[in-house]
C-alpha positions in Angstrom: 135.0 37.6 68.5 133.9 37.5 72.2 130.4 36.3 73.0 128.3 37.8 75.7 125.1 36.2 77.2 122.8 38.2 79.4 120.3 36.3 81.7 117.3 37.7 83.5 114.4 40.0 83.2 112.8 41.3 80.1 110.0 43.8 80.8 108.3 47.0 79.9 108.9 50.2 81.8 105.7 52.2 82.0 106.9 55.8 82.4 104.8 59.0 82.5 105.8 59.7 78.9 105.2 56.2 77.5 106.0 52.5 77.5 109.6 51.5 77.0 111.1 48.1 76.6 113.6 47.3 79.3 115.0 45.1 82.0 118.7 45.4 83.0 119.9 42.3 81.1 118.1 43.3 77.9 119.4 46.9 78.2 122.9 45.5 78.4 122.3 43.2 75.4 120.9 45.9 73.2 123.7 48.4 74.0 126.3 45.8 73.3 124.7 44.8 70.0 124.7 48.5 69.1 128.4 48.4 69.6 128.7 45.3 67.3 129.3 42.8 70.1 128.0 39.3 69.6 125.3 39.3 72.4 122.4 37.0 73.3 119.8 37.1 76.0 118.1 34.3 77.9 114.7 35.3 79.4 111.0 34.6 79.1 107.9 36.4 78.0 104.2 35.6 78.2 102.0 34.1 75.5 100.2 37.4 75.2 100.0 40.6 73.1 102.8 42.3 75.1 105.0 39.2 74.6 104.6 39.4 70.9 105.4 43.1 70.9 108.5 42.3 73.1 109.9 39.9 70.5 109.2 42.3 67.7 110.8 45.2 69.4 113.9 43.2 70.5 114.4 42.0 66.9 114.2 45.6 65.7 117.1 46.4 68.1 119.2 43.7 66.5 119.1 41.1 69.3 118.1 37.6 68.5 115.0 36.2 70.3 115.8 32.5 69.8 116.7 32.0 73.5 113.7 34.0 74.9 111.2 31.4 76.2 107.4 31.6 76.3 105.3 30.5 79.2 101.8 30.9 80.7 102.7 34.0 82.8 102.2 37.6 81.8 105.0 39.5 80.2 107.0 41.6 82.6 105.8 45.1 83.5 107.2 47.9 85.8 105.5 51.1 86.7 108.1 53.9 86.9 107.7 57.3 88.5 110.3 60.0 88.1 111.3 62.9 90.4 112.0 66.4 89.0 115.6 65.4 88.5 114.7 62.3 86.6 115.4 59.8 89.4 113.2 56.7 89.1 111.2 54.7 91.6 109.7 51.4 90.6 106.7 49.2 91.2 107.8 45.8 89.8 104.8 43.5 89.1 105.4 40.0 90.4 104.8 36.5 89.0 105.7 37.5 85.5 107.1 35.4 82.7 110.8 36.2 83.5 110.3 34.8 87.0 110.0 31.4 85.4 113.0 31.1 83.2 114.0 27.4 82.6 117.5 25.9 82.3 116.8 24.3 79.0 119.3 22.5 76.9 119.3 25.4 74.5 120.1 27.8 77.4 122.9 25.6 78.6 124.4 25.4 75.1 124.4 29.2 74.7 125.9 29.9 78.1 128.6 27.2 77.5 129.7 29.0 74.3 129.9 32.4 76.0 133.0 34.3 77.1 131.0 36.6 79.4 127.8 36.0 81.2 125.9 38.9 82.8 123.4 38.4 85.6 121.7 40.5 88.2 120.2 40.0 91.6 116.6 40.9 90.5 116.5 37.8 88.3 116.7 35.7 91.5 113.6 37.2 93.2 111.6 34.0 92.3 112.7 30.5 93.2 112.0 29.1 89.8 114.2 31.5 87.8 116.8 31.6 90.6 117.3 27.8 90.5 117.6 27.9 86.7 120.0 30.8 86.5 122.3 29.1 89.1 122.4 25.9 87.1 123.4 27.9 84.0 126.1 29.9 85.9 127.6 26.9 87.6 127.9 25.0 84.3 130.0 27.6 82.4 133.6 28.7 82.6 132.7 32.2 81.2 133.6 35.3 83.1 130.5 35.9 85.3 129.5 39.6 85.8 127.1 40.3 88.6 125.1 43.5 88.6 124.0 44.0 92.2 120.6 45.6 91.6 118.9 46.3 94.9 115.2 46.6 94.4 113.1 46.3 97.6 111.8 43.9 98.6 113.5 41.5 96.1 116.9 40.9 97.8 118.3 39.6 101.1 121.7 39.3 102.6 121.9 35.5 102.1 120.9 35.9 98.4 123.6 38.5 97.8 126.2 36.5 99.6 125.4 33.5 97.3 125.6 35.6 94.2 128.9 37.2 95.2 130.2 33.7 95.5 129.3 33.1 91.9 130.7 36.3 90.4 134.1 37.1 88.9 133.2 40.8 88.3 131.0 42.9 90.4 129.1 46.1 89.4 127.7 48.1 92.3 126.7 51.6 93.2 127.6 53.7 96.3 124.3 53.1 98.1 124.5 49.3 97.6 128.1 49.4 99.0 126.9 51.2 102.1 124.2 48.5 102.7 126.6 45.6 102.1 129.2 47.2 104.3 126.7 47.4 107.1 125.8 43.7 106.6 129.4 42.6 106.8 130.7 45.0 109.5 132.9 47.0 107.0 133.8 50.6 106.7 131.1 52.2 104.4 133.8 54.0 102.4 134.1 52.1 99.1 137.9 52.3 99.0 137.9 50.4 102.2 134.9 48.1 101.7 135.5 46.9 98.1 139.0 45.3 98.5 137.6 43.4 101.5 134.5 42.2 99.7 136.6 41.2 96.7 138.9 39.2 98.9 136.1 37.6 100.8 134.4 36.2 97.6 137.2 35.8 95.2 136.1 38.7 92.9 138.6 39.8 90.3 137.3 43.2 89.4 134.7 45.6 90.9 133.1 48.6 89.1 131.5 51.2 91.3 129.2 54.0 90.2 129.3 57.0 92.5 126.6 59.4 91.2 127.9 62.9 91.1 131.4 61.7 91.9 131.7 59.6 88.7 132.9 56.0 88.9 135.8 53.8 90.1 137.2 50.5 89.0 139.1 48.2 91.4 141.5 45.6 89.9 144.8 44.1 90.9 144.7 45.8 94.3 144.4 49.4 92.8 141.6 51.9 92.1 141.1 54.0 89.0 138.7 56.9 89.0 136.9 59.0 86.4 134.6 62.0 86.9 131.1 62.0 85.5 130.1 63.7 82.3 127.8 66.8 82.5 124.6 66.1 80.7 121.0 67.5 80.9 119.2 64.5 82.4 115.9 63.4 80.8 115.7 60.2 82.9 118.2 57.9 84.4 116.4 54.7 83.6 118.9 52.4 82.0 121.9 54.6 82.6 123.6 52.1 85.0 123.0 49.4 82.4 124.6 51.5 79.7 127.6 52.1 82.0 127.9 48.3 82.5 127.7 47.8 78.8 130.5 50.3 78.3 132.6 48.4 80.9 132.0 45.0 79.2 132.8 46.5 75.7 136.1 48.0 77.2 137.0 44.6 78.8 136.6 42.9 75.4 138.7 45.7 73.8 141.4 45.3 76.6 141.2 49.0 77.4 143.0 50.4 80.5 141.0 51.0 83.7 141.1 54.7 83.0 139.9 54.3 79.4 137.3 51.8 80.6 135.8 54.3 83.0 135.8 57.1 80.5 134.0 55.1 77.9 131.5 53.6 80.4 130.7 57.0 82.0 130.1 58.4 78.5 127.7 55.5 77.8 125.8 56.2 81.0 125.6 59.9 80.4 124.4 59.5 76.8 121.5 57.3 78.0 120.7 59.6 80.9 120.4 62.5 78.4 118.0 60.5 76.2 114.5 59.1 76.7 114.1 55.5 77.6 116.6 52.8 78.7 118.1 52.0 75.2 118.2 55.0 72.9 119.9 54.3 69.5 123.7 54.6 69.9 126.9 53.4 68.2 130.6 53.6 68.7 131.0 56.9 66.8 128.2 58.5 68.8 129.9 57.7 72.1 133.3 58.7 70.9 131.8 62.0 69.7 130.2 62.5 73.0 133.5 62.0 74.7 135.3 64.4 72.4 132.7 67.1 73.1 
């Protein structure tokens, strides 16, 4: 069975309708565990009440907390505001526990046993975690999946260039492509920009979310495309993470590009139509959603 390790932020999203456990790497880990994939997460929480609650809630979701470190900083917190269409904006509190992840021997061992390692640009906003995550990525032969997650002001062109150089698989949205295309002097159209970005950084596969236009997957010099699923949106927090989870699950199952996108789009739509970033889901629910 393939093993997946997610590295990066664990935090709480404070939404108008409540507090929800989140962070992109954790969302992916929870979704994959719901699909019965052997998944671990490397992160950090504080030695505080919210840290204890985090561990308890993660265990309830079936993800082991063995590799979640504890340090003297507060547990991660993000304040989320939603537009009428459920589109989020974020205030991400700084100097939180996940900014100080360490490359421990335990973390190195877990990563070295993995088949896939998932990481995102937000996990590199602080020099301490950035240095640790780089050490873990460089030391493993696993397929490295980069979720480009532009959250101002926590990214720069040099940082993204460095992370692209570490990645085997890239997940990106249409707005992020436009910004990167501007950096590198490329055509903003993803069908033009993506092949060039992949060639520049040796990336084997790119997955692109396109909002109302669905999603695309670029592999072996060709694009596949799938339209979005219609769903009444409650909030889109975690929908992109669910999409990525669907892609990883499909990669493990050796699904075709078209099947991969269909499944991943369904995952994202299911979460967008639910409250919070990680609603309870399983394979039969997603397959039923597709069949409807």
